[in-house]
C-alpha angles and dihedrals in degrees: 000000000000114000130209087241091057092051090049089051091051091050095045111030096028092039095229120154096214114159114247088204090056092048094045095095090055101043121106094359130102111264105207093194092056091046088058091059105092113243096211103052115116113210093212106032107034125092118276096247092050092049093046091053091048092048090050089055091044090052089054091050091049090049090051093059096039100115127134106295096030118087129182086263092057093043094049092047091053094042090048087066089056100039106022097165093053110032120083113197113245095217121164093242093048092047091049092050090049092046094243116145138156136092123326097270129148088249090062091060090050091047088057091051092050092048091049090050092051092047090049092050093049090050099034098135095051091041091051089053092049090047091052090049091050093053089059093054124100129203121232090274092054094253119142114260109234115200124165117221089249090055091049090055091045091054093047093048092046092051093047091054103034106043106049115088091005095280093157113058096206105038103032090059091056101041117040118202114227111241 
């Protein structure tokens, strides 16, 4: 189930602009298609067949919520909250960095996931190190920071695309990239 609080979190903390009106039919109700996406599949570390099956189910879930006002970006941000080890966020900056273009279709969100998996595989040693470092981090309240390997890659790609040359109005003004 997707809650109103989760949508509010996506729109505030993740800076999405996903329409509450568009999400209204899906809030607070069981979403069978999302329930069919396994909760324990890791996009980077699980076996190919297991990931492919999970991504097929995820594509169906994304298609289910693809109504006017909900893009693959909005859907993947919401579904990331529900399946954080599997879902790669189909953000504009990440797509650009991965070389993925095209219309906002469910397949575009899955293409991002597959590209993140491939990138993770090619960089598995460095990614494993970053993952180990992230598990030692604590948030301001002392809670353990939990980042999947897919999320670590998503963050790195986003930063690489958004910060240089001030591409992102909000973040590039706060964090300058050394030239």
